[in-house]
C-alpha positions in Angstrom: -0.1 -0.1 0.0 1.0 3.8 -0.4 1.5 6.5 1.9 0.3 10.0 1.5 0.1 13.4 3.2 -1.9 16.5 2.4 -1.4 20.0 4.3 -3.8 23.1 4.4 -3.3 26.1 6.3 -0.8 29.2 6.1 2.0 29.0 3.6 4.9 26.9 4.5 7.7 25.3 2.8 7.0 22.0 1.7 10.0 20.3 3.2 8.7 21.5 6.8 6.2 18.6 6.4 7.7 16.1 3.4 10.9 15.5 4.9 12.0 17.4 8.1 9.8 15.3 10.6 11.0 12.3 12.5 8.8 10.0 10.5 8.4 12.2 7.6 6.9 10.9 4.3 10.4 10.6 3.1 11.2 8.3 5.7 8.1 6.3 5.5 9.4 5.4 1.8 11.9 3.5 3.6 10.2 2.1 6.9 6.4 2.2 6.7 5.0 1.3 10.1 1.1 1.0 9.4 1.1 -0.4 5.7 1.2 -3.7 4.3 4.5 -2.6 2.3 7.3 -1.4 4.6 9.2 0.2 1.6 7.4 2.3 -0.7 9.9 2.9 -3.6 7.6 2.9 -7.0 7.9 6.4 -7.6 6.9 9.6 -5.7 4.8 12.8 -6.5 3.8 16.1 -4.9 1.0 18.4 -6.1 0.9 22.3 -4.7 -1.4 25.2 -5.0 -0.3 29.0 -5.6 -1.6 31.8 -7.1 -1.9 30.1 -10.6 -5.0 28.7 -11.9 -4.0 25.1 -11.9 -1.9 23.3 -9.0 1.7 22.4 -10.1 2.7 18.5 -9.9 6.1 17.0 -9.6 6.3 12.8 -10.3 9.2 10.5 -10.8 9.5 6.7 -10.7 12.7 6.7 -8.5 12.5 6.0 -4.7 11.8 9.4 -3.1 15.0 9.0 -1.1 16.8 8.9 -4.1 15.9 12.1 -5.9 17.8 15.4 -4.7 15.2 17.6 -6.7 12.7 16.4 -4.4 15.0 18.1 -1.4 15.6 20.9 -3.5 12.0 21.9 -4.9 10.7 21.3 -1.4 12.8 23.6 0.4 12.1 26.4 -1.9 8.4 25.8 -2.6 5.8 27.6 -0.1 2.2 26.6 -0.7 -1.0 27.0 1.4 -2.3 23.4 0.4 -0.2 20.5 -0.9 -0.3 17.0 -1.4 2.8 14.3 -1.2 2.5 10.6 -2.2 5.1 7.8 -1.9 4.1 4.4 -4.0 4.0 0.8 -3.3 2.6 -0.5 -7.0 0.0 -3.0 -7.0 -0.3 -4.7 -10.4 0.8 -1.8 -12.5 3.9 -0.4 -14.0 6.4 1.9 -12.4 6.2 4.9 -14.7 5.4 8.3 -14.2 1.7 8.5 -15.5 0.9 5.7 -12.5 2.4 8.2 -10.0 0.0 10.2 -7.7 -1.5 12.8 -7.3 -3.2 12.9 -10.5 -4.6 16.3 -11.8 -7.5 17.6 -13.5 -8.4 21.4 -13.9 -7.9 22.6 -10.3 -8.4 19.3 -8.7 -5.6 16.8 -7.2 -6.5 13.3 -6.3 -4.4 10.7 -4.5 -5.1 7.2 -2.8 -4.0 4.5 -0.9 -5.4 0.8 -1.2 -6.4 -1.1 -4.0 -9.5 -2.2 -5.7 -9.7 -5.8 -5.2 -9.9 -8.0 -8.6 -9.3 -4.7 -10.6 -8.2 -6.5 -13.6 -11.4 -8.1 -13.9 -13.8 -5.0 -13.5 -11.3 -2.3 -15.0 -13.2 -2.4 -18.6 -16.5 -2.3 -16.9 -15.3 0.7 -14.7 -13.3 2.7 -17.6 -16.6 2.4 -20.0 -18.2 4.4 -17.5 -15.9 7.4 -17.4 -17.2 10.6 -19.5 -15.4 10.3 -23.0 -13.6 13.8 -22.6 -12.5 12.6 -19.2 -11.1 9.2 -20.6 -9.5 11.1 -23.3 -7.0 12.2 -20.4 -6.2 9.0 -19.5 -2.5 8.0 -19.1 -2.0 5.3 -16.6 -3.1 1.9 -15.8 -3.8 2.4 -12.2 -7.0 1.8 -10.2 -6.6 5.3 -8.7 -6.6 7.3 -11.9 -9.9 5.1 -13.0 -11.3 5.9 -9.7 -10.2 9.7 -10.1 -12.0 10.2 -13.5 -14.9 8.1 -12.5 -15.6 10.3 -9.5 -15.2 13.3 -11.7 -17.7 11.9 -14.3 -20.3 11.4 -11.3 -20.1 15.2 -10.3 -17.1 15.3 -7.8 -16.4 18.9 -8.9 -19.7 20.2 -7.8 -20.4 17.6 -5.1 -16.9 16.0 -3.7 -18.5 13.7 -1.2 -21.4 12.5 -3.4 -18.9 12.2 -6.2 -16.9 10.1 -4.1 -19.7 8.1 -2.7 -21.1 7.1 -6.1 -17.9 6.0 -7.3 -17.4 3.7 -4.7 -20.9 2.5 -5.4 -20.0 2.0 -8.8 -17.0 -0.5 -7.8 -19.1 -2.3 -5.7 -21.5 -3.0 -8.2 -18.6 -4.0 -10.6 -17.2 -6.4 -8.2 -20.6 -8.2 -7.2 -21.5 -8.3 -11.0 -18.0 -10.2 -11.7 -18.2 -12.4 -8.6 -15.1 -10.6 -7.0 -14.2 -11.6 -3.6 -11.2 -9.6 -2.7 -12.2 -6.1 -0.9 -11.9 -2.8 -2.3 -9.9 -1.0 0.2 -9.2 2.9 0.1 -8.2 6.3 1.5 -8.8 9.2 -0.9 -7.8 12.9 -0.6 -9.0 15.0 -3.2 -8.7 19.1 -3.4 -9.8 22.0 -5.5 -7.1 24.3 -3.7 -9.3 25.6 -1.1 -10.5 22.6 0.9 -9.5 19.2 1.3 -11.8 16.2 1.4 -10.6 12.8 2.4 -12.6 9.6 2.8 -11.7 6.2 4.4 -13.6 2.7 3.5 -13.3 -0.9 2.8 -15.8 -3.6 1.3 -14.6 -5.8 4.3 -11.9 -6.3 6.4 -9.3 -4.0 7.7 -9.4 -0.3 6.5 -6.1 1.4 5.6 -4.9 3.8 8.3 -6.0 7.4 8.5 -5.2 10.3 10.8 -5.1 14.2 10.9 -3.1 16.4 13.5 -4.3 18.1 16.4 -4.3 21.9 17.0 -1.0 23.2 18.5 1.0 20.0 17.7 5.1 20.8 17.9 6.3 17.9 15.6 9.4 16.0 16.5 12.0 16.8 13.9 14.8 14.6 12.8 17.3 17.6 12.7 16.8 20.9 14.4 14.0 22.4 16.5 10.5 20.9 16.5 8.3 22.0 13.7 5.4 24.2 14.9 2.7 24.1 12.3 0.8 27.5 11.6 -2.2 27.9 14.2 -4.6 27.3 11.1 -2.4 24.3 9.6 -3.7 21.0 9.4 -2.7 17.8 8.0 -4.2 14.5 7.0 -2.2 11.5 6.5 -1.5 7.7 6.1 0.3 7.7 9.2 1.8 9.8 12.0 5.1 12.1 11.4 6.3 11.4 14.8 5.5 8.9 17.9 3.9 11.5 20.2 0.1 10.2 20.4 -1.5 13.5 21.3 -0.3 15.0 18.0 -2.7 12.9 16.0 -6.5 11.7 15.8 -7.5 8.6 14.1 -10.2 9.1 11.7 -13.1 6.8 12.0 -14.1 3.9 9.6 -16.0 4.4 6.8 -15.6 8.1 7.4 -15.7 11.4 5.4 -13.2 13.9 6.6 -13.6 17.5 5.4 -10.4 19.7 5.9 -11.4 23.7 5.9 -10.5 26.9 7.4 -8.2 25.1 9.7 -10.9 22.9 11.2 -11.0 19.1 10.3 -14.8 17.7 10.5 -15.5 13.8 10.5 -18.8 12.5 9.0 -20.2 9.2 8.4 -19.4 8.4 4.8 -22.9 7.2 3.9 
């Protein structure tokens, strides 16, 4: 499984979150603690919003720890909202077109988990994607199919509704094809102002998901502790340090909206 992180709040340099913490996303690429894959070395990506109309993205297929460009970019880019993702490939090639986050217009989308039996239901799902959106499809991942299907089902106007309708379509396809393997996911998407995240599984264990608590002073690998802005909040696959009070687990089968510095959870359906 992959690891991901999303930040929203007053602008900060990306490296404050992606690289500096004790158990940063970079550290998790070598040694994840709450994933079925300890090493996440099949590419990485970052996406960030500035004053431009669309978010910037940077992807590569090498392990995150082996890319000096990532460290340089993260130390010089400031953003009020950004995503980071490290990949452990499940059944698809290690190529840039399969790296998260994915982008459409102002929207970013990233995912941890897998659609069980995706190869058996991929065609059924892809044929439900709107033709103009399907024309943008470049990779082979279940994540990109989920994103384009969510957009087709109205996510840009209704993020929660679009993602829930996507889940329903995946479950209908699994049932139609007799797939037993679970659909397991945490996803995050954003339009540059709010972050919308969801945690779900058809059955069995659900992928881990947390958000930061107000006023957390994160433990850093080197230097002083990292103080988040008062309106800064993180949503992430696993904590960035070992201080329990810094993190709150998102309940299973939940929706989490991060807006104006407040993270609010509610039932997914």
